[in-house]
N, C-alpha and C positions, 0 to 999 in steps of 0.2 A: 468649622471643624479644625482641630489642632493639626498643624502641619508637622510631618515627621522630619526630624533632623538626622541625617545619615552621613557618616564618615565613610567614603568610598576608598578602600585600600587598593593601591595599584602599584605598578613598577614605574621606573623612570621613563621607559620608552612610550608607554601608553598614556602617561599622565596628560600630555597636551591634548590628545584626541578625546580622552575622557572628559576633560574640563570643557572642551568645546561642545561635546554632546550634552553634558549636564546643563549648560546654559539654556538649552531648548526646553528644559524641564523645570525651570525655576517657578513656574506657576503651580506645581504640584508638590514640591519638596524643597527644604533647605539642605544644603550639602556642603561638605568639605572634601577635597581631594587630598588623600594622604599618600604621597608618593614615597615608598620605601626605597632603600639603596639598591635593591635588585633591579636588573634591567628588564626582565620579562616577568610580567605579573603572574602568568599561569604556572611558572616554574617555582614559585614560592610555596613552601609548606607552612602549615599553620603554626608549628612551633617556632619557625623563623619569624613569622609575622608577630607572634606574641612577644618575642625578644626585641623587635625593632619598633614596635608601636610607640609613638610619642605619648607623653602623659597629658592629662588635662582635657581629654576628649569628652564631649557631651553628646547625648543622643544615642544613636545606634551605630553599629559597625557592619559594613557589608564587604566581604572579600570576594575576589573573582571566582566564578564557578569552577574554573579549572584547577584551583589550588587543592592539593591533597592534604589529608589529615583531619583529625577531629576538631570541632569548634571550641571545645572546652578550654584549651590553653589560652586562646585569644580572649574568651570571656573572663577568665580568671585574671589575666594581666590588665584588662581594661576596666573590669567591673561593669561592662555594658552588654546589652543584648547583641548577639552576633548572628549573622545569617550569610548564606552564600547567594550571590547574584547569578545571572546567566553566564554561560561560558563565553559567549560573544557579547562584548559591551554594547553592540548595536541593538541588542535585544532589550536593553534597559527600559526604553520607553514603554514597550509592551508589558514588561515586568511590573511597572508601577501604574500602568493605565487600567482602564476598565476592561481587562481581558475577558474574553468569553470562556466560560468553563467548557471542557470537552462535553459534547452532547451525550446525554444518557439514551443510548439507542435501545429501543424495545425489540421485541421478537419480530424478525423480518416477515413481511407478507409473502414475498417471492421465495420459493424454495428452489434450490439448485440441484439438478440431476447431473452428476458427473459420469459420463459414459466411458466404460472400459471397452475400447474399440477392439474388434477382432478377438473377442474373448475365447472363442473355440481354440485359437492357436496358443493360448496360455494355459499353464497348469493351474489347479485350484490355489496353490500357494502363491503363485504369481498374481492371480486375481485378488487375493486377500491383501497382498502387499500394496498393490496399487490402490485398492479401496481404502486402506488405512491412511494412505497419503492424502487422498481426496477428502476423506472425512476430517482429517486434521486441518485441512485448508478451508473447510467451510461447507463441503457438500452435505446436503440433507438426504439425498438418495444416491445410491450407487446403481447405475444403469448398466446392465449386462448386454453388450452389443454383439449380437449373433452375426453370422456370415452366411450369405446365400449359398446354397448347394454345398455346405460344409457341415459334416456331422458334429454334434456337440454332446457327446455321451456323458460328460461330467457337468452338464448344466445344473441338474438338480442338486448335485453335491456342492457346487459353488454357491448356489442360492442358499442352501441350508447353512453352510458355514458362515456366510455373511449375516444371515438372520440370527444365528447363534451368538454373534458378536453385537447384536443390538442394532444393526443397520437396516434402514429401509431399502428395499430392493425393487427395481423395475427390470423388465425384460424387453429388449428392443429387437423385434424379429418380424419378418413378413410371413413366417411359417407358423400357422395355427398350432401345430403339434408342439413347437418350442414354447409358445405362449402358455399352453396348457401344462407342459412339464414344469415351467417356471412357477406357475400358479400353485401346482401341487406341492412344490418345495417351499413355498412361503412368499414368493414375490407378490407385491400388492399394487403394481402399476404395470400397464402393458402398452407398448408402442409398436405399431399403430394399426388401426383398422379403417377400412372404407366400406363402401356399399358392397364390394365383392367379397370381403372377408369378415363382415360384421356378424355372421352367424355364430362365430366362436365367442363373441363378447358376453352373452348371458351365462356362459359356463365359467367365466373367469371371476375370481373373488378379489375385487379391487377396482381401481380406477382404470378406465380404458380410454386411451387417447385416440380421437377420431380425426382423420385427415380427409382432404378432398380426394375425389377420384382422380386418377391420372389425367392431366390435360384439362380438367374441369375447373370452373370457378367455385368459390366457397359454397354455392347453393347446394352442391352434392353433399358437402360436409354437414350443412344445416339439416338436410333431410335425414341423413344417417344418424346424426346426434338425436334428433327429435324422435326417431323410431326407437332408438336404444333407450332413451329416457323413459318412454312408455313401457319398456320391458323391465324397468327397474335397475338398469345399468348405471353405474356411477361414471359419468362422462367427463372427459377433459378434451377441449377442442384445440386443434393446432392448424391454423390457416396456412402454415408453411412460410418461413422467412427465406426469401431468395437472396443469393449472394450479391454483393456490390457490383454494379455495372450489369447485372443480369435481372433487374426488376425489383430491387430492394424497396424503392419508393412505393411501387404498386402493392407490394406485399404488406408494407406497414399500413397502407390504406385498408387492406383486408382485415388486419388485426383491429383497427379502429372500428370498422363496420361490424365485425363479430362481437366486439365488446358492447357496441350499441344495441345490437339485436338480442344479445344474451347477457344481460348485466350481472347475472348471478352464477353463470356457468364458469367453472375454472378454465383458464386458457394456458397453453404451453407455447413457449417460443424457443425455436432451435437456434440458440445463439451461435453455435459452432458454424452454422452456414455462413455467417458473416465474418467471424474472426479467423476461421481456419482457411478461408478461401480468398483472402486478400493479404498479400505480403507487406504488412505494415505493423509497426509496433502495436501490441495488442491492448495495452492498458487503456488507451483512449477509446478504442472501439468497444471494449467491455464496459467502460464507463457510460458510453452512449447507449448501449443496449440496456443497461440497468436503469438509466434515466427514462428510456421509452417504456420499459416494463413498469416502472413506478407510476408514470403518468396514465398508462392504460390499465393499471391494476392487473397486470399479468401475474398468474399464480405460480408458474413453473418456468424455469429456464434450463434447457438442456445444452450442455457444453462438453467439449472434448479437449484433450491436450495432445494433439498429434503433430501439427506443424511446429517446427522449431520456434517460430515467432509467437506461438501461443502457449508456451510453457509458462505456468503460473496463472493460467486463465481462471481456474477455479477460485484461487485466493483473491484474484482481482475482482471477480464477480461478487464474492462474499463481502469484500470491503465496499464495492460500489453500490450494492443494494442498500447498505446502511446509509451511506451518504445521500443517495438519491431519494430513498423513501422518506428520510428525515426532511429533505428539502420540499418534497411534494406535500407532505402532511402539514408543514408549517407555512407554505407559500413563500419560501425564501430561495435564493440562488444557492446552488451546491458549491459554495466556496467560503473560505475563511474559518471553517470550524473543523476541518479534517484534511490532512495533507497526505494521506496514504496513497492517493491516486496520482500523486506527483512523483514519478520515478526518475525521469530524465531531467526534470526541472525542479526548482525549489519554490516554495510558496512566497518567499520574499527575498529580496536582494539585501545582503548585509555586507560587512567588511568596511575597510577604510578607503579613502580616496587616494589617488596617486599623490596628491599634495601632502596628505597626512603621512603617507608611507615615506616620502622623501624627507620629511621632517624628522621622522623616527630614525632613519639611517644616519643623519647628521649627528645624532646623539649617541650612537653606538660606540662603545670604547673597547670592545673585545672582539675576538676572532670567531665567535659562534655565529653561524648563519641563521638568518631569519627569512622566511618565505611568505610572501603574500601574493594575492591575485587581485589586480585592479586595472582599469583602463585598457582592457584587452591584452594585458601582459602579465607574465610571471615576474615578480620582483624577488630577487634573492641577493642578500647583502650581509656583510659584516663591517667592521670598522675600515677595512682597506678596499673592499670590492663591492661594487653595486652593478648587478647585471639585470637588464630588462630583456625578456625573451618571450617568444610564444611557443617554444619547443623545449621539452626536457632533454632531448637527445643532444649530446655534445656539451651540455652546460657543466657537467661535473669536471671535465678536463679544464675548463676555464677557471674553476674555483681553486685549483691547486691543492686539493685534499689528498693526503697520502695515506691516512689511516683507512684500512679496508672497511671496518665496521661503520665508520662515519660516512664514507663514500656510499656504502650500501643504503644507509638511512637517508641521506640526502637524495640519492637516486629515486628511492621509493616515494619520498615526499614530493619531489619535482614531477614525477609521473602522475601522482595524484592531483597536483596543482594543474597539470596540463589537461587532465580529464575534466576538472572543474571549469577550466577556462573554455574548453571546447563545447561543453554542454551548458555553460552559463550557470553552473552551480556555485554555491558558496564554499569557500575553502578556508579552513583554519588549521594551521600547522599542528601536527600531533593529534588531530581529531579526525575520525572517519567521515567520509562523505555520507550523506543521507540518501536513501533509495526508497522512499515511500513505504508501501506495504511490506517490502522486503525487510527494511530496517525494523519496522514495527514487529514483524514476525520473529526477528532475532531476540527481541526482549520479551516475547510471550512465553509464559510458563507452559511447559509441556502438559498436555491434557492426559486424561486417563487412557491407558492402553485399551485398544479394542480388538 
């Protein structure tokens, strides 16, 4: 196969590091490094590149991904095909390698029920507002959480308004009268019944979630479910997921056994019991829950967003179910094809080495500050100053910057660099840090209003 010949346009400072990187790629392409007079490659605009390009180049031209402007001026000046590379030069190997295409996710098996907790204390408009947010973040059902011994006179109105907006609605109550009221208004799933309350189930139009009797093993749930199935009730089984340190392992065993005994009956898992009742960053726990659900073919996951550490739980479950179901269906590990579940960390480490950064500093001829993170330090320098630090605080004073706007900019970048250093994330000056599913959501087009 004919090898591509590419002229990589860059600035003076990055040219040595780029040349060193491209030496590792000589087996896949022929290359020339075209170092233009500008110091920082990403600050070059395409019209400047067009004016400064040398003549006689052959092959193709690739400019840094951070360069602003249209590609046409460079193409006209060179007469060659022009493309943009990645923003970070360390991504070039993946850019030219056999990179995997983003997976084409299908319709998820597991459906997410997002519970609006203590709904009787909220107005109908407040319930609708929260439901819209949950639906945007990936919830398939809106679960109306009732409160014991608390009247809910607007339950029917709330359900009707949610249904009018095309949302699937479930009602979560131990009061049969509230389950019936929700059903009359259009709810089509009901949480939950056991042997003491199962008499209401045949009167409900929709799926009825069956749980074990208080203090009993799943055998009571099995008996109740089998009885209701004979009555023609559409049953969903919930063996109850216990909190961490309070029997989680035993409860997972109950789910495994329930799936073994009833391979075709839908099962629900209360994810909120795990993620809401452990003060730990939630994205990892939600990912684990989604993985367990994918392995056991769990049909529904019920979650809430009450604890401060579980804000974003619905969106996390929505992303995690795609990643995990894809992995289970194909028999692969859940890594390497989707980075949305990496919030506090990045999928790969990029950037320059301390030695490379030191070499760049020696070439700087102006007073503009460059900021890098490498070797456990923040590196900030211009032609006269080179500071290595692990704290943004106090660094501005040592830089001797008098212009307020410039000082503000540097302070913002240094604080961002410190965040990246402390979390082990990749830092590129003038580029935002990435935050997994949160970053992905920012780029998502707004869906139709509901």
